[in-house]
Residue frames as a rotation matrix with the C-alpha (Angstrom) as fourth column:
MET 1
-0.619 0.783 -0.068 230.64
-0.142 -0.197 -0.970 88.98
-0.773 -0.590 0.233 77.00
ARG 2
-0.232 0.555 -0.799 229.22
-0.954 -0.288 0.077 89.04
-0.187 0.781 0.596 73.48
ARG 3
-0.612 -0.058 -0.789 229.46
-0.408 0.877 0.252 85.24
0.678 0.476 -0.560 73.36
LYS 4
-0.918 0.227 -0.326 227.40
0.397 0.563 -0.725 84.86
0.019 -0.795 -0.607 76.50
PHE 5
-0.325 0.818 -0.475 224.54
0.318 -0.378 -0.869 87.33
-0.890 -0.434 -0.137 76.07
VAL 6
-0.933 0.113 0.341 222.17
0.309 -0.236 0.921 88.22
0.185 0.965 0.186 73.26
PHE 7
-0.405 0.881 -0.246 218.96
-0.354 -0.398 -0.846 90.21
-0.843 -0.256 0.473 72.93
TRP 8
-0.967 0.080 0.240 216.75
0.240 0.593 0.769 88.10
-0.081 0.801 -0.593 70.69
THR 9
-0.183 0.952 -0.246 213.41
-0.632 -0.306 -0.712 88.97
-0.753 0.025 0.657 69.05
PRO 10
0.042 0.211 0.977 211.61
0.431 0.878 -0.208 86.51
-0.901 0.430 -0.054 66.84
ASP 11
-0.891 -0.343 -0.297 212.26
-0.150 -0.395 0.906 86.87
-0.428 0.852 0.300 63.15
MET 12
0.041 0.998 0.042 208.86
-0.131 0.047 -0.990 87.56
-0.991 0.035 0.132 61.55
HIS 13
-0.472 -0.308 0.826 210.23
0.710 0.423 0.564 87.02
-0.523 0.852 0.019 57.97
CYS 14
0.740 0.648 0.180 208.90
0.643 -0.604 -0.470 90.44
-0.196 0.464 -0.864 56.94
SER 15
-0.369 -0.872 0.321 211.18
0.922 -0.387 0.007 92.70
0.119 0.299 0.947 55.03
THR 16
0.589 0.495 -0.639 211.03
0.603 -0.795 -0.059 96.37
-0.537 -0.350 -0.767 55.82
PRO 17
-0.033 -0.678 0.734 212.73
0.990 -0.122 -0.069 98.01
0.136 0.725 0.675 52.80
LEU 18
0.226 0.219 0.949 211.42
0.342 -0.930 0.133 101.50
0.912 0.295 -0.285 53.67
LEU 19
0.611 0.065 -0.789 212.57
0.789 0.035 0.614 101.55
0.067 -0.997 -0.030 57.27
LYS 20
-0.416 -0.855 -0.309 215.55
0.853 -0.485 0.195 103.81
-0.317 -0.182 0.931 56.69
GLU 21
-0.669 0.239 0.704 213.47
0.328 -0.755 0.568 106.23
0.667 0.610 0.427 54.67
LEU 22
0.459 0.883 -0.101 210.75
0.431 -0.122 0.894 106.19
0.777 -0.454 -0.436 57.38
PHE 23
0.208 -0.496 -0.843 213.40
0.956 -0.079 0.282 106.91
-0.207 -0.865 0.458 60.01
ASN 24
-0.818 -0.552 0.160 214.53
0.575 -0.782 0.241 110.04
-0.008 0.289 0.957 58.06
ILE 25
-0.288 0.797 0.531 210.92
0.228 -0.481 0.846 111.15
0.930 0.365 -0.043 57.57
VAL 26
0.595 0.474 -0.649 210.20
0.709 0.070 0.702 110.80
0.378 -0.878 -0.294 61.30
MET 27
-0.148 -0.733 -0.664 213.34
0.912 -0.362 0.195 112.77
-0.384 -0.577 0.721 62.19
ASN 28
-0.930 -0.207 0.303 212.42
0.332 -0.827 0.454 115.55
0.157 0.523 0.838 59.73
GLU 29
-0.509 0.823 -0.253 208.77
0.229 -0.154 -0.961 115.63
-0.830 -0.547 -0.110 60.95
SER 30
-0.879 0.183 -0.441 207.46
-0.477 -0.323 0.817 115.38
0.007 0.928 0.371 57.38
THR 31
0.139 0.948 0.285 204.00
-0.545 0.313 -0.777 114.42
-0.827 -0.047 0.561 56.17
ILE 32
-0.845 -0.522 -0.115 203.91
-0.398 0.473 0.786 111.53
-0.356 0.710 -0.608 53.72
LYS 33
0.362 0.881 -0.304 201.50
-0.909 0.262 -0.323 109.94
-0.206 0.393 0.896 51.29
ILE 34
-0.681 -0.611 0.404 201.79
-0.573 0.788 0.226 106.16
-0.456 -0.078 -0.886 51.36
GLU 35
0.118 0.641 -0.758 200.32
-0.665 0.618 0.419 103.06
0.738 0.455 0.499 49.73
TYR 36
-0.557 -0.249 0.792 199.46
-0.809 0.381 -0.449 100.75
-0.190 -0.890 -0.414 52.61
SER 37
-0.333 0.366 -0.869 198.51
-0.317 0.825 0.468 97.12
0.888 0.432 -0.159 52.48
SER 38
-0.324 0.331 0.886 196.11
-0.937 0.019 -0.350 96.39
-0.133 -0.943 0.304 55.33
LYS 39
-0.683 0.092 0.724 194.45
-0.093 0.973 -0.211 93.03
-0.724 -0.211 -0.656 56.03
GLN 40
0.292 0.932 0.216 191.52
0.247 0.144 -0.958 93.89
-0.924 0.333 -0.188 53.75
LYS 41
0.768 0.077 0.636 193.02
0.640 -0.143 -0.755 95.91
0.033 0.987 -0.158 50.85
ASN 42
-0.494 -0.870 0.016 195.60
0.869 -0.493 0.045 98.40
-0.032 0.036 0.999 49.67
SER 43
0.716 0.697 0.030 194.79
0.698 -0.716 -0.028 102.08
0.002 0.041 -0.999 50.22
ILE 44
-0.256 -0.725 0.639 196.43
0.549 -0.653 -0.521 105.46
0.796 0.218 0.565 49.78
ARG 45
0.679 0.414 -0.606 196.85
0.731 -0.307 0.609 107.42
0.066 -0.857 -0.511 53.00
THR 46
0.101 -0.619 0.779 198.35
-0.004 -0.783 -0.622 110.73
0.995 0.060 -0.081 53.93
ILE 47
0.707 0.106 -0.699 199.95
0.632 0.349 0.692 110.42
0.317 -0.931 0.180 57.37
VAL 48
0.405 -0.615 0.676 201.96
-0.609 -0.734 -0.302 112.47
0.682 -0.289 -0.672 59.86
PRO 49
0.277 -0.348 -0.895 204.32
0.421 0.882 -0.213 109.99
0.864 -0.318 0.391 61.56
ILE 50
0.905 0.049 0.422 204.80
-0.355 -0.456 0.816 110.36
0.233 -0.888 -0.396 65.30
GLY 51
0.023 -0.914 0.406 207.72
-0.923 0.136 0.360 107.90
-0.384 -0.383 -0.840 65.59
LEU 52
0.219 -0.016 -0.976 208.88
-0.527 0.839 -0.132 104.36
0.821 0.543 0.175 65.12
TYR 53
-0.030 -0.328 0.944 209.15
-0.945 0.317 0.080 101.44
-0.325 -0.890 -0.319 67.45
ALA 54
-0.365 -0.128 -0.922 209.87
-0.540 0.836 0.098 97.74
0.758 0.534 -0.374 67.28
MET 55
-0.143 0.331 0.933 207.94
-0.912 0.322 -0.254 95.04
-0.385 -0.887 0.256 69.11
ASN 56
0.307 0.240 0.921 208.05
-0.142 0.968 -0.205 91.23
-0.941 -0.068 0.331 68.74
GLY 57
-0.385 -0.641 0.664 210.22
0.538 0.429 0.725 91.46
-0.750 0.637 0.180 65.63
LEU 58
0.123 0.497 0.859 208.04
0.968 -0.251 0.007 93.98
0.219 0.831 -0.512 63.77
TRP 59
-0.900 -0.388 -0.200 208.42
0.412 -0.906 -0.093 97.75
-0.145 -0.166 0.975 63.20
TYR 60
0.176 0.984 -0.014 205.44
0.981 -0.176 -0.076 100.07
-0.077 -0.001 -0.997 63.77
CYS 61
-0.873 -0.348 0.341 204.86
0.407 -0.906 0.117 103.66
0.269 0.241 0.933 62.75
PRO 62
0.005 0.898 -0.440 202.11
0.905 -0.192 -0.380 105.34
-0.426 -0.396 -0.813 64.78
ALA 63
-0.923 -0.297 0.246 200.88
0.385 -0.756 0.529 108.33
0.029 0.583 0.812 62.81
TYR 64
-0.254 0.855 -0.452 198.05
-0.142 -0.495 -0.857 110.86
-0.957 -0.154 0.247 62.51
CYS 65
-0.643 0.159 0.749 195.97
0.725 0.440 0.530 109.73
-0.245 0.884 -0.399 59.51
ILE 66
-0.896 0.257 -0.363 194.50
-0.289 -0.957 0.034 112.70
-0.338 0.135 0.931 57.72
LYS 67
-0.634 0.693 -0.344 191.76
-0.220 0.265 0.939 110.62
0.742 0.671 -0.016 56.04
SER 68
-0.018 0.645 -0.764 190.37
0.669 0.575 0.470 109.20
0.743 -0.503 -0.443 59.29
GLU 69
0.134 -0.032 0.991 191.33
-0.393 -0.919 0.023 112.28
0.910 -0.393 -0.135 61.37
SER 70
0.912 0.100 0.398 192.76
-0.409 0.306 0.860 110.04
-0.036 -0.947 0.319 64.07
ILE 71
-0.104 -0.988 0.110 195.93
-0.980 0.121 0.159 108.39
-0.171 -0.091 -0.981 65.22
LYS 72
0.917 0.340 -0.206 196.53
-0.388 0.880 -0.273 104.97
0.088 0.330 0.940 63.63
GLU 73
0.133 -0.900 0.415 199.26
-0.507 0.298 0.809 102.46
-0.852 -0.318 -0.417 63.92
PHE 74
0.789 0.009 -0.615 200.93
-0.601 0.221 -0.768 101.38
0.129 0.975 0.179 60.61
ARG 75
0.600 -0.649 0.469 203.14
0.274 0.717 0.641 98.31
-0.752 -0.256 0.607 60.35
ALA 76
0.108 -0.665 -0.739 206.29
-0.600 -0.636 0.485 99.40
-0.792 0.391 -0.468 58.54
ASP 77
-0.792 -0.442 0.421 206.48
-0.010 0.700 0.715 96.17
-0.610 0.562 -0.558 56.48
ARG 78
-0.060 0.864 0.500 202.99
0.849 0.308 -0.430 96.86
-0.525 0.399 -0.752 55.13
ILE 79
0.420 0.075 -0.905 203.93
-0.269 -0.942 -0.203 100.26
-0.867 0.328 -0.375 53.70
VAL 80
0.571 -0.118 0.812 204.20
0.682 0.618 -0.390 99.31
-0.456 0.777 0.434 50.05
LYS 81
-0.128 -0.581 0.804 205.36
0.845 -0.488 -0.218 102.70
0.519 0.651 0.554 48.70
ILE 82
-0.136 0.056 -0.989 206.08
0.530 -0.839 -0.120 106.22
-0.837 -0.541 0.085 49.83
LEU 83
0.329 0.394 0.858 204.34
0.944 -0.114 -0.310 108.18
-0.024 0.912 -0.409 47.14
SER 84
0.196 -0.322 0.926 205.35
0.277 -0.888 -0.367 111.65
0.941 0.328 -0.085 48.25
ILE 85
-0.233 -0.346 -0.909 206.97
0.972 -0.115 -0.205 113.56
-0.033 -0.931 0.363 51.07
GLU 86
0.263 0.419 0.869 205.42
0.463 -0.845 0.267 116.88
0.846 0.332 -0.417 51.97
ASN 87
-0.789 -0.523 -0.323 206.33
0.546 -0.355 -0.759 119.59
0.282 -0.775 0.566 54.42
LEU 88
0.155 0.909 0.387 202.81
0.213 -0.414 0.885 120.40
0.965 -0.055 -0.258 55.62
SER 89
-0.451 -0.234 0.861 202.55
-0.707 -0.495 -0.505 122.14
0.545 -0.837 0.058 58.99
ASN 90
-0.523 0.239 -0.818 202.00
0.458 0.888 -0.033 119.36
0.719 -0.392 -0.574 61.53
LYS 91
-0.991 0.110 -0.079 200.68
0.011 -0.512 -0.859 122.02
-0.135 -0.852 0.506 63.91
LYS 92
-0.463 0.874 -0.151 197.24
-0.871 -0.416 0.260 122.02
0.164 0.252 0.954 62.21
TYR 93
0.141 0.461 -0.876 196.73
-0.223 0.877 0.425 118.33
0.965 0.136 0.226 62.94
ASN 94
0.723 0.162 0.672 196.29
-0.687 0.067 0.723 116.62
0.072 -0.985 0.160 66.33
VAL 95
0.474 -0.669 -0.572 199.80
0.041 0.666 -0.745 115.14
0.879 0.330 0.344 66.24
LEU 96
0.948 -0.254 -0.191 201.62
0.224 0.111 0.968 114.01
-0.224 -0.961 0.162 69.41
SER 97
0.690 -0.711 -0.138 205.11
-0.721 -0.656 -0.225 115.45
0.069 0.254 -0.965 69.73
SER 98
-0.423 -0.902 0.088 206.90
-0.905 0.417 -0.078 112.16
0.034 -0.112 -0.993 70.62
ILE 99
-0.240 0.222 -0.945 206.68
-0.223 0.935 0.276 108.42
0.945 0.277 -0.175 70.60
HIS 100
-0.927 -0.139 -0.348 206.66
0.308 0.245 -0.919 108.58
0.213 -0.960 -0.184 74.41
ASP 101
-0.663 0.747 -0.050 203.49
-0.654 -0.610 -0.446 110.68
-0.364 -0.263 0.893 74.33
TYR 102
-0.141 0.586 -0.798 201.95
-0.750 0.463 0.472 108.08
0.646 0.665 0.374 72.00
PHE 103
-0.515 -0.072 -0.854 202.66
0.271 0.932 -0.242 105.26
0.813 -0.356 -0.460 74.49
LYS 104
-0.969 0.226 -0.103 201.29
0.031 -0.300 -0.953 107.33
-0.246 -0.927 0.284 77.40
ASN 105
-0.384 0.875 -0.295 198.09
-0.916 -0.401 0.003 107.93
-0.115 0.272 0.955 75.42
MET 106
-0.272 0.280 -0.921 197.78
-0.372 0.852 0.368 104.22
0.888 0.442 -0.128 74.63
GLU 107
-0.780 -0.134 -0.611 197.79
0.430 0.596 -0.678 103.51
0.455 -0.792 -0.407 78.33
VAL 108
-0.950 0.296 -0.097 195.12
-0.137 -0.677 -0.723 106.08
-0.279 -0.674 0.684 79.17
GLY 109
-0.643 0.745 -0.178 192.05
-0.253 0.013 0.967 104.89
0.723 0.667 0.180 77.24
THR 110
-0.878 0.375 0.296 188.90
-0.272 0.119 -0.955 104.82
-0.393 -0.920 -0.003 79.30
ASP 111
-0.386 0.768 -0.512 186.30
-0.845 -0.072 0.529 103.63
0.370 0.637 0.677 76.79
TYR 112
0.545 0.571 -0.614 186.07
-0.311 0.818 0.485 100.07
0.779 -0.073 0.623 78.12
ARG 113
0.027 -0.493 0.870 186.84
-0.979 0.161 0.122 98.45
-0.200 -0.855 -0.478 81.41
ILE 114
0.253 0.024 -0.967 188.15
-0.456 0.885 -0.097 94.93
0.853 0.466 0.235 80.80
LYS 115
0.068 -0.165 0.984 188.04
-0.929 0.350 0.123 92.28
-0.364 -0.922 -0.130 83.54
ILE 116
0.449 -0.062 -0.892 189.58
-0.542 0.774 -0.326 88.93
0.711 0.630 0.314 82.64
ASN 117
0.629 -0.255 0.735 190.36
-0.588 0.463 0.663 86.01
-0.509 -0.849 0.142 84.97
LEU 118
0.296 -0.661 -0.689 193.53
-0.789 0.237 -0.566 84.10
0.538 0.712 -0.452 84.06
ALA 119
0.976 -0.203 -0.074 194.90
0.216 0.893 0.394 80.64
-0.014 -0.401 0.916 84.75
ASP 120
0.405 -0.901 -0.157 198.63
0.164 -0.097 0.982 80.34
-0.899 -0.424 0.109 85.47
GLU 121
-0.271 -0.499 0.823 199.38
0.874 0.230 0.428 79.95
-0.403 0.835 0.374 81.73
GLY 122
0.525 0.576 0.627 197.30
0.759 -0.650 -0.038 83.00
0.386 0.496 -0.778 80.91
VAL 123
0.890 -0.271 -0.366 199.25
0.057 -0.731 0.680 85.06
-0.452 -0.626 -0.635 83.41
LYS 124
-0.045 -0.974 0.224 202.55
0.481 0.175 0.859 83.98
-0.876 0.146 0.460 81.81
HIS 125
-0.084 0.054 0.995 201.30
0.990 -0.106 0.090 85.16
0.111 0.993 -0.045 78.39
CYS 126
0.772 0.543 0.331 200.09
0.512 -0.839 0.183 88.51
0.377 0.028 -0.926 79.72
GLU 127
0.579 -0.632 -0.515 203.26
0.417 -0.313 0.853 89.28
-0.700 -0.709 0.083 81.63
THR 128
-0.448 -0.860 0.244 205.10
0.612 -0.096 0.785 89.79
-0.652 0.501 0.570 78.33
GLU 129
-0.069 0.480 0.874 202.43
0.932 -0.282 0.229 91.83
0.356 0.831 -0.428 76.61
PHE 130
-0.869 -0.486 0.090 203.22
0.437 -0.840 -0.322 95.52
0.232 -0.241 0.943 76.94
LEU 131
-0.534 0.712 0.456 199.57
-0.351 -0.677 0.646 96.77
0.769 0.185 0.612 76.67
LEU 132
0.469 0.815 -0.340 198.13
-0.066 0.416 0.907 94.34
0.881 -0.403 0.249 79.23
ALA 133
-0.210 -0.660 -0.722 200.95
0.667 0.443 -0.599 93.98
0.715 -0.607 0.347 81.83
ARG 134
-0.855 -0.190 0.483 200.04
-0.143 -0.809 -0.571 97.20
0.499 -0.557 0.664 83.58
GLY 135
-0.027 0.928 0.371 196.58
-0.913 -0.174 0.370 95.87
0.408 -0.328 0.852 84.44
LEU 136
0.189 0.008 -0.982 197.76
-0.052 0.999 -0.002 92.43
0.981 0.051 0.189 85.46
LYS 137
0.183 -0.094 0.979 197.41
-0.980 -0.097 0.174 91.29
0.079 -0.991 -0.110 89.04
ILE 138
-0.250 -0.388 -0.887 199.18
-0.359 0.888 -0.287 88.05
0.899 0.247 -0.361 89.88
LEU 139
0.529 0.437 0.727 197.77
-0.841 0.158 0.517 85.80
0.111 -0.885 0.452 92.59
SER 140
-0.258 -0.643 0.721 199.18
-0.695 0.642 0.324 82.59
-0.671 -0.417 -0.613 94.17
LYS 141
-0.432 0.230 0.872 197.06
0.572 0.818 0.068 80.65
-0.697 0.528 -0.485 91.66
GLY 142
0.068 0.466 0.882 196.48
0.985 -0.170 0.013 82.46
0.156 0.868 -0.471 88.36
GLY 143
-0.762 -0.288 -0.580 195.57
0.416 -0.904 -0.097 86.12
-0.496 -0.315 0.809 88.28
TYR 144
0.336 0.896 0.291 193.38
0.862 -0.167 -0.479 88.69
-0.380 0.412 -0.828 86.60
ILE 145
-0.820 -0.397 0.412 193.41
0.531 -0.797 0.289 91.85
0.214 0.456 0.864 84.42
ASP 146
0.368 0.879 -0.304 191.35
0.900 -0.419 -0.121 94.79
-0.234 -0.229 -0.945 85.51
MET 147
-0.612 -0.633 -0.474 191.98
0.410 -0.766 0.494 97.93
-0.676 0.108 0.729 83.50
TYR 148
0.558 0.740 -0.376 190.55
0.043 -0.478 -0.877 100.47
-0.829 0.473 -0.298 81.14
ILE 149
-0.522 -0.688 0.503 191.41
0.597 0.126 0.792 100.50
-0.609 0.714 0.345 77.42
PRO 150
-0.506 0.332 -0.796 190.58
-0.598 -0.800 0.046 102.73
-0.622 0.499 0.603 74.47
LYS 151
0.554 0.815 0.172 187.93
-0.358 0.419 -0.835 101.54
-0.752 0.401 0.523 72.02
SER 152
0.498 -0.412 -0.763 190.62
-0.856 -0.094 -0.508 101.37
0.138 0.906 -0.400 69.30
THR 153
-0.591 -0.806 -0.010 192.30
-0.786 0.579 -0.216 98.38
0.179 -0.120 -0.976 71.05
LEU 154
0.061 0.689 0.722 189.19
-0.772 0.491 -0.404 96.25
-0.633 -0.533 0.562 71.71
ASN 155
0.866 0.216 -0.451 189.49
-0.477 0.627 -0.616 94.20
0.150 0.748 0.646 68.50
TRP 156
-0.056 -0.962 -0.268 193.16
-0.579 0.250 -0.776 93.56
0.814 0.111 -0.571 69.20
VAL 157
-0.513 -0.085 0.854 192.29
-0.842 0.242 -0.482 92.39
-0.165 -0.967 -0.195 72.77
ALA 158
0.530 0.797 0.289 189.64
-0.680 0.603 -0.417 90.04
-0.507 0.025 0.862 71.40
GLU 159
0.724 -0.314 -0.615 192.03
-0.407 0.525 -0.747 88.51
0.558 0.791 0.252 68.87
TYR 160
-0.324 -0.903 0.283 194.77
-0.741 0.057 -0.669 88.22
0.588 -0.426 -0.688 71.50
PHE 161
-0.453 0.180 0.873 192.61
-0.773 0.408 -0.486 86.33
-0.444 -0.895 -0.046 74.01
LEU 162
0.592 0.676 -0.440 191.01
-0.805 0.520 -0.285 84.10
0.036 0.523 0.852 71.36
THR 163
0.147 -0.640 -0.755 194.15
-0.387 0.665 -0.639 81.97
0.911 0.385 -0.150 71.47
PHE 164
-0.542 -0.403 0.737 194.04
-0.802 -0.013 -0.597 81.53
0.250 -0.915 -0.316 75.24
GLY 165
-0.314 0.514 -0.798 191.26
0.081 0.852 0.516 78.94
0.946 0.098 -0.310 75.27
LYS 166
0.621 0.614 -0.487 190.47
0.465 0.210 0.860 77.96
0.630 -0.761 -0.155 78.90
ASN 167
-0.275 -0.817 -0.507 193.42
0.945 -0.134 -0.297 79.98
0.175 -0.561 0.809 80.23
ALA 168
-0.999 0.047 -0.004 191.33
-0.045 -0.982 -0.183 83.21
-0.013 -0.182 0.983 80.18
THR 169
-0.230 0.973 -0.032 187.74
0.973 0.230 -0.003 83.93
0.005 -0.032 -0.999 81.13
ILE 170
-0.778 -0.002 0.628 186.33
0.175 -0.961 0.214 87.25
0.603 0.276 0.748 79.99
ILE 171
-0.489 0.636 -0.597 184.19
0.780 0.012 -0.626 88.83
-0.391 -0.772 -0.502 82.70
GLU 172
0.678 0.692 -0.248 183.53
0.468 -0.667 -0.580 92.19
-0.566 0.277 -0.776 81.04
PRO 173
-0.436 0.829 -0.351 182.78
-0.685 -0.558 -0.468 94.08
-0.584 0.036 0.811 78.84
ILE 174
0.296 0.681 0.670 180.07
0.074 0.683 -0.727 92.24
-0.952 0.264 0.151 76.99
GLU 175
0.802 -0.011 -0.597 181.33
-0.559 -0.365 -0.745 93.71
-0.210 0.931 -0.299 73.73
LEU 176
-0.242 -0.965 -0.101 184.58
-0.967 0.231 0.109 91.83
-0.082 0.123 -0.989 74.18
LYS 177
-0.392 0.220 0.893 182.75
-0.156 0.941 -0.301 88.59
-0.907 -0.258 -0.334 74.73
HIS 178
0.672 0.740 0.025 180.72
-0.043 0.074 -0.996 89.19
-0.740 0.668 0.082 71.60
LEU 179
0.451 -0.590 -0.670 183.85
-0.892 -0.332 -0.308 89.87
-0.041 0.736 -0.676 69.52
ILE 180
-0.615 -0.676 0.405 185.44
-0.685 0.713 0.150 86.64
-0.391 -0.185 -0.902 70.71
LEU 181
-0.089 0.665 0.742 182.27
0.101 0.747 -0.657 84.68
-0.991 0.017 -0.134 69.95
PHE 182
0.792 0.359 -0.495 182.04
-0.390 -0.327 -0.861 86.29
-0.471 0.874 -0.119 66.49
ASN 183
-0.023 -0.900 -0.435 185.67
-1.000 0.029 -0.007 85.33
0.018 0.435 -0.900 65.75
ILE 184
-0.660 -0.172 0.731 184.98
-0.314 0.948 -0.060 81.77
-0.683 -0.269 -0.680 66.87
PHE 185
0.413 0.882 0.225 181.91
0.013 0.242 -0.970 81.67
-0.911 0.404 0.088 64.62
LEU 186
0.621 -0.246 -0.744 184.01
-0.764 -0.401 -0.506 82.84
-0.173 0.883 -0.437 61.67
ILE 187
-0.520 -0.853 0.048 186.57
-0.838 0.520 0.165 80.11
-0.165 0.046 -0.985 62.32
MET 188
-0.360 0.463 0.810 183.84
-0.012 0.866 -0.500 77.45
-0.933 -0.190 -0.306 62.57
MET 189
0.697 0.674 -0.244 182.31
-0.215 -0.129 -0.968 78.63
-0.684 0.728 0.055 59.30
PHE 190
0.208 -0.735 -0.646 185.68
-0.976 -0.199 -0.088 78.54
-0.064 0.649 -0.759 57.61
TYR 191
-0.780 -0.609 0.143 186.32
-0.611 0.791 0.035 74.92
-0.135 -0.060 -0.989 58.64
SER 192
-0.253 0.726 0.640 182.78
-0.118 0.633 -0.765 73.55
-0.960 -0.269 -0.074 58.19
């Protein structure tokens, strides 16, 4: 049977040398100080990890970030160093008790209602996207997304649909349209 079936995820060519250590930290419910390499710069953060999960070949560590006083998602391959491990009481922070609670909260955001019409190709893309599939309605020709999302995911949604071209038409919110137009403007400025 092993010769006939395989679960395959794309190799993102990102090493995750701290994954084993992160796993132990999550299991021990520790608080950690990390050096994190975001898109803009490296920063030092103290976080309380909620759990770990893998999606599309990458590992993610959702955690309560003490600096921003909110839950953030950290890519495990972008954690440059674990500077210290502390046994602070997680009870004093707004930390979810499990990764399942984190996923439930991701699905519950009500800050923005997104309505997006999709061509057949757009439907195919959205069927495989965890965050959008629950709001996807498939029609005999194309489909649409009608759902609420938290404010924290609006930038991600804009970047995701930017690649769809004519296979997606944003109906609302206007903020999502503006984000996509701004990203298009940045691309045009880069290439002009």
